[in-house]
TORPA-661041 format. One line per 3 residues: for each residue x, y, z of C-alpha. Coordinates in steps of 0.001 Angstrom, whole numbers, m for minus. Each point is the difference from the previous one (the first is absolute). Last residue first. Example, Ala and Ser with C-alpha at 12.3 -4.5 7.8 and 13.67 -1.06 7.14 Angstrom:
2
13670 m1060 7140 | m1370 m3440 660 .
END
This chain:
270
85558 28248 91704 | m1182 2865 m1641 | m3395 m1013 209 .
233 m977 3479 | 1687 3635 1322 | m2800 1808 m2872 .
m3290 m1275 2088 | 2038 780 3504 | 210 3757 m1117 .
m3366 m313 m1726 | m2095 m1417 3238 | 1284 2270 2700 .
m1683 2888 m1115 | m3350 m1169 m147 | 416 m1893 3320 .
1456 3555 1287 | m3203 1512 m1754 | m2900 m2332 1911 .
1708 681 3222 | m147 3325 243 | m2995 m109 m589 .
m630 m2186 2849 | 1475 2602 2344 | m2757 2439 m2018 .
m2667 m2365 1275 | 1153 m607 3811 | 387 4107 458 .
m3294 775 1239 | 1053 m2194 3499 | 2409 m2516 m542 .
m463 m2413 3203 | m3573 m1206 m1445 | m2858 m496 2243 .
m338 m3678 1608 | m1272 m3787 m452 | 2832 m2080 516 .
m1556 m3649 m601 | m219 m2940 2554 | m2900 1664 1842 .
m1970 m224 m3505 | 13 m3744 m582 | m355 m600 3425 .
m3397 2048 m238 | m1245 m2174 m2498 | m1505 2341 m2360 .
m2986 2283 m998 | m131 1972 3107 | 3343 m525 1069 .
620 2117 m3573 | m2454 2703 1072 | 1970 339 3499 .
3282 162 m1837 | m1519 3029 m1733 | m1074 1728 2999 .
2850 m295 1893 | 1701 1408 m3134 | m2026 2835 260 .
1428 1221 3111 | 3038 1400 m1669 | m2311 3262 m514 .
805 2801 m3123 | 2788 m2511 m1197 | m2080 m2494 m612 .
m2491 1854 m1262 | 2765 1514 m2294 | 1798 m2951 m1455 .
1780 m2841 945 | m1244 m3696 1661 | 2584 m2857 435 .
m1128 m3244 557 | 2485 m2060 846 | 997 m4282 m518 .
m2397 m522 m3120 | m2302 m2888 28 | m614 891 m3973 .
m3552 m1723 396 | m1252 935 3287 | 1538 3558 m530 .
m1710 363 m3005 | m3187 m1467 1124 | m27 2386 3199 .
971 3227 m2054 | m4037 637 m260 | m428 m585 3534 .
2940 2262 1207 | m1223 2716 m2172 | m3627 148 1608 .
1418 m260 3342 | 2215 3191 m1143 | m2856 2072 m887 .
m1947 m918 3012 | 2918 1200 2233 | 418 3427 m2187 .
m3477 476 288 | m600 m861 4220 | 3429 2621 475 .
m545 2552 m1672 | m2603 1625 2594 | 2759 m112 2254 .
1972 2425 m2108 | 3668 m1578 m431 | 1777 2854 m1137 .
364 m1742 m3248 | m3600 m608 m553 | m1355 2987 1190 .
2588 1930 m2650 | m1335 m2360 m2921 | m3902 1147 578 .
1599 3787 439 | 1374 m53 m3327 | m3153 m1969 m1377 .
m1839 2982 1201 | m2544 473 2496 | m2457 2516 m404 .
m2669 m863 1973 | m2272 m1191 m3377 | 2943 m1750 m1103 .
468 m1925 2556 | m1167 9 3628 | 3576 m1651 1074 .
m1630 m3738 m183 | m1025 894 m4098 | 3904 1315 m14 .
1422 m3087 1721 | m2135 m2088 m2816 | 1373 1550 m2441 .
3122 138 736 | 468 m3590 1155 | m1461 m305 m4075 .
3012 1619 m1242 | 2568 m2125 2019 | m1172 m3337 m1440 .
m2353 m1791 2729 | m3685 m548 m1312 | 136 1684 m3364 .
3787 m1814 m909 | m1510 m3074 637 | m2112 323 m3205 .
m3949 m85 590 | m799 1974 m3228 | 1667 427 m2983 .
716 3410 m1677 | 3776 m50 933 | m681 2182 3028 .
m1933 m2511 1711 | m4282 519 389 | m1223 m1610 3463 .
m1051 m3945 m525 | m1616 m1746 m2454 | 2436 m3152 611 .
1874 610 3245 | 3581 m413 m50 | 504 m104 m4031 .
3758 615 m471 | 947 3394 m993 | 1926 616 2819 .
1983 m3867 m796 | 2767 1774 m2349 | 2094 m2420 m163 .
2916 892 m1130 | m1690 1481 m3585 | 3511 229 m1833 .
m1140 m1864 m2847 | 931 m3451 m402 | m712 m1171 3486 .
1454 584 3145 | 2265 m1890 2479 | 2732 1843 1382 .
3275 m2262 m620 | 1092 m3098 2293 | 2145 m337 2764 .
m2912 45 2684 | m3313 173 m1905 | m548 3532 m1071 .
m3106 1523 m51 | m1952 2729 m576 | m3665 2206 1119 .
m1046 3052 m1326 | m2771 2035 1597 | m720 3905 m1012 .
m130 3245 1619 | 2203 m1656 2592 | 536 m3855 992 .
2834 m1304 m1988 | 659 m3879 1112 | 3020 m2041 m43 .
151 m3191 361 | 3285 m1715 591 | 1327 m3682 425 .
3140 840 1795 | 3793 756 m457 | 361 3475 m873 .
m2576 851 2384 | 1487 1303 3502 | 2534 2048 m2303 .
m2743 2171 m694 | 1774 2249 m3429 | 135 m3121 m2552 .
m3638 m1761 744 | m1735 2900 1590 | 833 2168 m3307 .
m594 m2500 m2165 | m3199 m835 570 | m895 4092 244 .
1579 136 m3479 | m2228 m2981 m1317 | m2718 1343 1572 .
226 3332 m2051 | m539 m1645 m3062 | 3057 169 m2185 .
1753 2633 m2282 | 3797 204 m661 | 1791 3411 m1398 .
3145 m238 m1595 | 2154 3165 469 | 167 3334 m2645 .
m3510 750 1359 | m2146 1272 m3417 | m1627 m2943 m84 .
m1829 385 3234 | m3483 204 m1725 | 732 m3005 m2094 .
1463 m2099 2824 | m3159 1252 1665 | m2780 m1372 m2351 .
m3260 1361 898 | m2739 m1963 m748 | m1917 352 3793 .
2272 2227 1648 | m2441 3299 335 | m2626 m3105 1402 .
2424 m196 3104 | m2198 m2385 2357 | m1360 m2101 m2340 .
3572 160 m1883 | m374 m1775 m3516 | 2928 m1175 m2617 .
2777 1887 1509 | 2020 m265 m2964 | 4252 m711 699 .
m73 m2040 m3354 | 1149 m2809 1187 | m1271 209 3705 .
m3304 114 m1209 | m1335 1496 3496 | m3639 m508 1968 .
m175 2827 2576 | 1523 2218 1781 | 3909 213 m927 .
3500 m575 1044 | 2429 1661 m1361 | 3733 m759 m448 .
2311 2934 m1456 | 3841 m924 m1255 | 3677 880 377 .
m794 3393 1420 | 3459 2546 m554 | m1104 1997 m2753 .
m3281 1104 1402 | 1874 1691 2904 | m112 m454 3440 .
m405 1716 3305 | m2851 m2175 1386 | m2090 2882 m852 .
1079 489 m3589 | m838 m3383 m590 | m3673 m325 1321 .
m415 3416 m1863 | 717 m2181 m3610 | m2141 m2545 1322 .
END
């Protein structure tokens, strides 16, 4: 954080607040990451306590909340629609805002961690320790494994970095793997889309940045499960905010907190 502030030409004393979108299940009251399957080093880490030396307030939430707020408040076309935001990167998460309502979230800020719903009973192993989770078939790390194997695997000296580069370079060997992962994700999203009937389904994250054609695969997965008319009326596309969407949403969280105190003081004094 200190390095980012310096790179921005600011001093720490200029900073009014810090917003953090953490991966995993977050207890917002305490600032603790309860469990983070894809970053186990964060399990039971209290980020508020770790950053308590800073003189500005720190607000911790799930990364899907920061992504949703980024889409909602920094993409003008999404400011007044029923919105479903999908983060498809190393893990998979979903969040929903219905028209002018607030983010739909549980008691702990788990933000619809659909990556760990069981997609296939007794399926392939997942990072969380269970088997058959959606992430084991569609998450970025699972796609990288399949691409690496298709390129010859560890025996052929293919690294994870090489697999990632093949994806971002549009190597033909990656296309069917990405399409299958996208269709799988689309079919898993179908019941949520059917239930909430959003106006827009926006996909962000490393996988869609590597190859935007996966959006068509997600659409195909949805169409395999629900009414074609229902899918046709939804705007389905990649995020226009690229990799900055989560950071932009985190600034909204800080702004919300900073605005509450002065407004409350005005109401009490009047």
